[in-house]
C-alpha distance (Angstrom), angle and dihedral (degrees) to the residues before:
residue distance angle dihedral
M1 . . .
S2 3.80 . .
E3 3.82 122.8 .
Q4 3.80 88.6 -123.8
Y5 3.81 89.5 61.8
R6 3.81 93.3 45.4
N7 3.81 92.3 63.2
N8 3.79 127.0 173.9
F9 3.81 96.5 -96.0
L10 3.79 93.5 48.5
R11 3.81 89.2 53.4
E12 3.81 90.0 46.8
V13 3.81 90.9 52.8
E14 3.80 92.4 46.5
K15 3.80 89.8 52.0
N16 3.82 101.8 41.7
V17 3.81 109.0 24.4
E18 3.79 124.3 77.3
E19 3.84 109.0 -104.1
G20 3.83 87.8 -4.1
E21 3.79 92.0 144.9
W22 3.83 88.0 72.6
V23 3.81 93.8 65.5
K24 3.80 92.5 87.5
M25 3.82 90.5 56.6
C26 3.83 94.5 66.4
M27 3.83 111.1 114.9
Q28 3.83 94.7 -167.3
C29 3.81 96.4 -117.1
G30 3.83 93.0 143.4
V31 3.81 95.7 -136.8
C32 3.82 89.4 128.9
S33 3.81 92.3 57.2
G34 3.79 92.4 45.8
S35 3.82 90.7 49.8
C36 3.81 96.5 49.2
P37 3.84 116.0 99.7
L38 3.82 88.1 -147.6
G39 3.80 94.4 41.6
P40 3.84 97.2 122.3
H41 3.81 91.0 53.1
W42 3.81 98.8 55.1
E43 3.80 117.1 109.7
H44 3.82 87.2 -149.3
P45 3.84 118.9 7.5
P46 3.83 118.0 -135.9
Q47 3.79 98.3 -93.8
E48 3.81 89.2 50.0
I49 3.82 90.4 50.5
F50 3.81 89.2 52.6
M51 3.81 91.2 49.4
M52 3.82 90.5 49.3
I53 3.82 90.9 51.1
R54 3.78 89.9 53.1
A55 3.82 89.0 47.2
N56 3.84 89.7 56.5
K57 3.83 94.9 -115.1
R58 3.79 94.3 149.8
E59 3.80 102.2 158.6
E60 3.79 93.5 40.5
V61 3.82 90.8 54.8
L62 3.81 100.7 41.1
T63 3.83 95.2 44.9
S64 3.80 92.4 47.8
S65 3.81 121.6 107.3
S66 3.81 89.4 -142.6
M67 3.81 99.0 98.5
W68 3.79 89.5 49.7
M69 3.81 89.9 62.2
C70 3.81 92.1 71.0
T71 3.81 112.6 109.2
S72 3.83 95.6 -177.5
C73 3.80 96.8 -112.5
Y74 3.84 88.6 142.9
N75 3.83 93.7 -144.6
C76 3.80 89.3 128.7
M77 3.80 93.2 53.0
A78 3.79 93.1 46.2
R79 3.80 92.1 52.5
C80 3.80 103.7 34.8
P81 3.84 106.4 117.9
R82 3.81 89.9 -145.2
G83 3.78 95.9 44.0
L84 3.80 95.7 -120.2
P85 3.84 114.9 177.3
I86 3.81 89.8 -125.6
T87 3.81 96.7 161.4
H88 3.82 91.3 53.0
I89 3.80 91.6 48.7
M90 3.81 92.8 49.4
H91 3.81 92.3 51.7
G92 3.79 90.4 41.9
L93 3.80 91.9 54.6
A94 3.82 91.4 47.1
H95 3.81 92.3 50.2
Y96 3.79 92.3 45.6
A97 3.83 92.2 50.8
K98 3.79 89.4 50.1
R99 3.80 92.9 46.1
I100 3.79 93.5 54.7
G101 3.81 92.7 43.1
I102 3.80 103.3 -112.6
A103 3.80 102.0 100.6
P104 3.83 113.7 134.0
K105 3.79 121.2 -101.5
E106 3.79 89.6 -122.1
Q107 3.81 107.6 72.1
P108 3.84 105.9 163.1
T109 3.81 98.2 -168.9
A110 3.82 98.7 31.7
K111 3.82 96.4 92.6
F112 3.78 92.7 49.9
A113 3.82 92.4 46.0
Q114 3.81 92.4 50.7
K115 3.81 94.2 47.3
F116 3.80 91.0 47.0
W117 3.81 90.8 50.2
D118 3.82 93.8 46.1
N119 3.80 89.4 51.1
L120 3.80 94.8 46.9
A121 3.82 95.4 43.2
K122 3.81 93.6 59.7
K123 3.80 98.3 67.4
G124 3.80 107.5 -5.1
R125 3.79 94.5 -105.1
V126 3.79 130.2 74.7
N127 3.80 116.6 -104.9
E128 3.81 96.1 -146.3
L129 3.79 96.0 -165.1
K130 3.80 94.3 51.3
L131 3.79 91.7 43.8
G132 3.79 91.8 49.6
L133 3.79 92.7 50.7
A134 3.82 91.7 46.0
L135 3.80 90.5 52.8
Y136 3.81 94.3 45.3
F137 3.80 92.3 52.7
M138 3.81 100.4 35.3
N139 3.81 91.6 102.7
G140 3.80 96.3 47.0
F141 3.80 140.9 -65.6
S142 3.81 98.6 -79.9
E143 3.82 92.0 48.9
G144 3.79 88.8 48.6
V145 3.79 92.9 53.3
K146 3.81 91.5 48.0
T147 3.80 91.9 49.5
S148 3.81 92.3 45.9
L149 3.80 91.8 52.7
K150 3.78 91.0 46.3
M151 3.83 91.1 52.2
K152 3.82 97.2 40.8
D153 3.82 95.0 108.8
I154 3.81 91.7 53.3
G155 3.80 90.0 47.4
L156 3.80 92.5 50.8
G157 3.80 89.8 48.3
M158 3.80 90.6 52.9
L159 3.81 90.5 49.6
K160 3.81 92.1 50.6
T161 3.79 92.9 50.4
K162 3.82 91.4 43.7
R163 3.81 91.8 -117.0
M164 3.81 89.9 128.6
N165 3.80 129.6 37.3
P166 3.85 118.4 -163.9
L167 3.81 89.0 -153.1
E168 3.80 88.8 66.4
I169 3.78 90.4 74.6
L170 3.81 87.6 70.5
G171 3.77 94.3 56.9
G172 3.75 118.4 -29.1
H173 3.76 128.9 -160.8
G174 3.77 128.1 -71.7
V175 3.78 144.0 172.0
K176 3.79 117.0 -61.6
D177 3.79 97.3 -120.1
Q178 3.82 101.7 54.3
S179 3.79 93.4 164.9
G180 3.79 92.7 51.1
F181 3.79 91.5 46.9
Q182 3.81 92.7 53.2
K183 3.83 91.2 46.9
M184 3.80 89.1 52.0
L185 3.82 91.3 52.6
Q186 3.79 91.2 47.1
K187 3.81 91.6 51.0
A188 3.80 91.8 48.2
T189 3.82 89.8 51.1
E190 3.81 90.8 50.3
L191 3.80 92.3 49.6
E192 3.81 92.2 48.6
S193 3.81 92.0 48.0
A194 3.80 90.4 50.0
R195 3.80 91.6 49.2
V196 3.81 93.0 49.2
G197 3.82 91.0 46.0
K198 3.79 90.3 51.7
E199 3.81 91.6 50.2
Q200 3.80 92.6 48.8
G201 3.79 91.1 48.7
K202 3.79 93.1 57.6
């Protein structure tokens, strides 16, 4: 492989982005874009992002909202003829851009991801009712009411089949070892902070 191909940004991605070493394996078939439910809405679909990385377009890639479009459906990974971990790379690029402070202002899935994490981190299991309400109302009260009314039939169906319990909003269920779970999260945060600090100190 020529040095021209192994440019600075490609090496940076391989070093700092989860599964980044797979980027060079993309053969530009476009199956990932065709498999993505949000494909038409991407500024740059995955195979184009990979091509841009190999073309050394660092700022264009890391300031793009494209990686933030990924909703982790894994269709792209299931259908990629070369088995590339596309979902992991997309999230890895988004996290890396955020970590170094050049992520775009528009981050389509960031609000959902944060609310999901906040919900999960409290007790180790997702409180579906609380998460649903948080998502419905995350863009304001009036939008929340509209969304709630629009989804009322689904909500009633979940109540009838006992897939949702209104009493859960008062407490909800969680993992048995709450203390251990919180210690695990704290340790993971410490390890990540140490890793990032080490990278920035290089």
